C-alpha positions in Angstrom: 98.5 -25.8 31.1 102.0 -25.2 32.3 103.5 -28.5 31.3 104.0 -29.5 27.7 102.7 -32.4 26.3 104.9 -35.2 24.6 102.5 -36.4 21.8 105.3 -39.1 20.7 105.2 -40.6 24.4 101.4 -40.8 24.5 99.4 -43.7 23.4 96.5 -43.3 21.0 94.1 -44.0 23.8 95.6 -41.0 25.6 95.7 -38.8 22.6 92.0 -39.5 21.7 91.1 -38.6 25.3 92.7 -35.5 25.0 91.1 -34.9 21.7 87.5 -35.4 23.1 88.1 -33.0 26.1 89.6 -30.3 23.7 86.7 -30.8 21.5 84.3 -30.3 24.7 85.9 -27.4 26.1 85.8 -25.5 22.8 82.3 -26.4 22.2 81.4 -24.8 25.6 83.5 -21.7 24.9 82.3 -21.3 21.3 78.7 -21.7 22.7 79.3 -19.0 25.2 80.7 -16.6 22.7 78.0 -17.2 20.4 75.2 -16.1 23.2 77.5 -13.1 23.9 77.7 -11.8 20.4 73.9 -12.5 19.9 73.2 -10.4 22.8 75.3 -7.7 21.1 73.6 -8.2 18.0 70.0 -7.7 19.6 71.2 -4.5 21.6 72.7 -3.1 18.1 69.2 -3.9 16.4 67.3 -2.1 19.5 69.9 1.0 19.0 69.2 1.2 15.3 65.5 0.8 15.8 65.3 3.7 18.3 67.8 5.8 16.1 67.0 9.3 14.7 64.6 8.0 11.9 62.1 6.8 14.5 62.1 9.9 16.6 62.4 12.8 14.1 60.6 14.2 11.4 62.3 12.1 8.9 59.9 9.1 9.7 57.4 11.0 7.7 59.9 11.6 4.5 60.8 7.9 4.6 57.0 6.6 4.3 55.9 9.3 1.9 54.2 7.8 -1.1 56.0 7.9 -4.5 54.5 10.6 -6.9 52.6 9.1 -10.1 54.2 10.2 -13.2 52.3 10.5 -16.4 53.1 8.0 -19.2 55.7 8.9 -21.4 55.1 8.0 -25.2 57.9 7.1 -27.7 59.2 9.9 -29.8 61.5 8.1 -32.0 61.5 4.7 -33.8 63.9 2.5 -35.6 62.6 2.3 -39.1 64.2 -1.1 -39.7 62.8 -2.7 -36.7 59.6 -0.8 -36.1 58.7 -2.2 -32.6 62.3 -0.4 -31.2 61.3 2.7 -29.9 62.6 5.6 -27.5 60.7 8.1 -25.6 63.5 10.7 -25.8 64.3 10.2 -22.0 67.2 8.2 -20.6 70.1 6.7 -22.1 70.1 6.5 -25.7 69.4 3.2 -27.3 72.3 1.3 -29.4 70.5 1.4 -32.6 70.1 5.2 -32.3 73.5 5.9 -31.4 74.9 3.6 -34.1 72.6 5.3 -36.8 73.8 8.8 -35.2 77.5 7.6 -35.7 76.9 6.8 -39.4 75.7 10.5 -40.3 71.8 10.3 -39.8 70.2 13.0 -37.9 67.8 12.5 -34.7 65.2 14.2 -36.7 64.9 11.2 -39.3 63.8 8.9 -36.5 60.8 11.1 -35.2 57.5 9.1 -34.9 55.2 11.4 -37.2 51.7 10.4 -35.5 53.2 9.7 -31.9 50.5 9.0 -29.1 52.0 12.1 -27.1 51.4 14.1 -30.1 47.7 13.5 -30.4 47.3 13.7 -26.7 49.1 17.3 -26.7 46.5 18.4 -29.3 43.6 17.2 -26.7 45.0 19.3 -23.9 45.0 22.6 -25.9 
């Protein structure tokens, strides 16, 4: 398209025809580009599926079942709100952090008759 269009000299009908032609050409080009991209995407998916995980020994590691862990019973309890407990694992709960900051010791929050203590006696 070497000639320059003079939009001021064009009638509304000519502009509308130009618009329809541009829309048609764009639609065809976008559709063909979309098909090409979809082909590349399916090729990349195939390459990913036949990658090192499918071929090597890592395949067995990836499918290994998760180990079952024993239940962890709570060791600490909030005396003001008894249903708030902590097993001693993971992040320290806010109620215990606040109590420790005010000068309390963690031994004050130990549950005396914890389920873990009774099961430990049974194991011996």
